[in-house]
N, C-alpha and C positions, 0 to 999 in steps of 0.2 A: 777360258784359254786366251792368252795374248798372241795375236797373229799380226805379223808385219808383212804387208803386201808391197812388193816393189813394182811400180808401174800402175798408172791410173787410166790406162787406155781401155779398150773394150773389154779385154779379158780381165784386167785388174779390177775394173768397175763391177763386172759381173760377179767375180769372186767375192769382192767386198760386200756387195748387196746380199749374196747368198749367206755369207758368214755373219754379217751384222744382224741379220734377222734371227740368228740362233743365239743372240746375246753374248757373243764373244767380244773381247776387247780388241778392236781393229785399228791399226795405224797404217796409212798408205803413204808411200814415198814416191814423188815424181818431180821432174824438173819443170813441168809446165803448171804454173799457178792456176790458170783458168780451168784445167781438168780437176785439180784438187778442190777449187771453189765449188764447181758444179757437183762434185761427188759429196762434199761435206754438206751442201744444201739439201741433198736427198737422203743422206744416211747419218746416223748418230755415230760418227767415227772421228778419229784424230788424223791429221795430215801433216806431212813434213815436206817442205820444198827443198830439193837438192838432188845431188848425184847419189843414186842408190848403192853404188859400190864404194863410196867413201866412208871410212870409219867414223868420221865426225858426224856425218848425216845419219848413219846407222845408230850411233849413240844417242843422237837427238830424238830418234824414234823409240828409244828405250829397248834396244836390242838385247841388253844384258839380261832382262827378265822375260824375253819373248819365248814362247813355247815352239813357235813355228814361223818360218819365213817362206813366202811363196813369191818367187822371182818371175814376173811375167812382163818385164819391160819390152819395148819393141826391138831390143838388141840382144842377141844371144850372148855376146861378149860381156855385156853388163850383167846379165843374169848369172853367168858362170863365175865372173870375177867377184861379184857380190857374195855368192855362196862360199867361195874360197876365202874371202876376207872374213866372213862371219865365222866359218869353221876354224880359221887360224887364230883369230883374235878373241873370239867370244865363246865358241865351243858349246854353247848351251842349246840353241834351238835346232829343230829338225829343218833341213833345207830342201825345198822343192823348186826346181827350175824348169822353165819351158825352154827347150833348145830345138830350133827348127832346122838348122843347117845340117844336112846329111854329112858334110865334111867333118863336123865335130863328132857326130854320132858314129862315124866310121873309126873313131879312135876311143874305144871304151876306157882306156887307161886314164883319160881325162876325168872320168867320173868315178874313180876308185874312192873307197872310204876316206873321209877327211876333206873331200871337196864338196860334192853334192850328194845328198842322201837319196833323192828321187829325181829322175830326169823324165820329163814329159815331152814327147815329140808328137804334135798333132799330125804332121805329115806322115810320120812312121805309122801311127794308128790307122790313118786312112789307107795307106798302102797295104798294111796287114789285113784290114777289113776287106779290101777289094780282092786281095790274094785268096782269102778264105772263101769269099763268095764265088770265085772262079773255081777253086778247088772242090767246093761242095755245092754244086748247082742245086737249086731248089731251096736252099737254106735262106731264110730272111736275115739271120744274124748268126754269127759264130763267135763265141768267146773262148779263149784258151786259158787254162790254169795249170799250175805245176809244170811250167816249161813245156806245155803241149801234151802232157800225159792225160789231161782231162779236157774235154771240149763240151761246151754247152751250145746246142743248136736250137734255134727257133725256126719252126717250119709251119706252113699253113697247109692244112689237110683239105684237099678239094672234095667237093660233094660226091664225085664219082671216082676218087682216087683209091689206090689199093689199100690204104690205111683206114678208110671210112668204114665204120661199123664193126671193126675188128676188136677183139679183146686185147688188153694190154700185153699179155703174155705172147700172143701171136705176133703182135707188132714187134716186140723185142726180138723174137726169133727171126723174123723177116729182115730186120734192119742190120743186126750186128751179131748174129749167133749168140744172143743172150748177153752180150757185153754192153748193154745199154740200160739206162735207168730213166724212166719218164718221171720228171720232177713236177710238171704242172700241165694241166689242160685248161685252156680258156675257151669259153663259148659265149658269144655275144658280150665280150668284155668282162666276164665273170669267171673266176677260177672254180674249177670242179675238183673236188677231193680225189686224189689218186691213192688207191689202196696198194 
């Protein structure tokens, strides 16, 4: 898969490192030549120096035959504009953009189809995680799926807790009137089969 990464900062470098190890064809665009030089010395990737939102720079990176673009520059505006330019002029790759400013996120029409395919907001993820941990005390982690219709909870069972030593069916009845499915049990770091 050919992936173009916009931004060679901490996030862009991490993404490039993770994806390059999976033998993808990676091209990283950034304005700062020293970041690109350091990245290229560590990884078997291509780099392009320039403004990630400019069509000529994107063409130089081979955007016409890219499968995916991951926009993680240090500027939300560049990430958003680059994805818009790509979807307007090239229309082939899936675009993913990091957008941190809540002001942009408060206007979802900015991210309608044709602009950015997937928006990632680290701040929003952290806020939702904190909200879930407050809403569900005792949970180590809460993930939501299907717009909140399904929730996955990670909990730690205390040695003397009310769940300790109980059969799975009893646990289901105590926790949610049977509207719960236990998907995994871990003991000492090893998964125990759930029947």
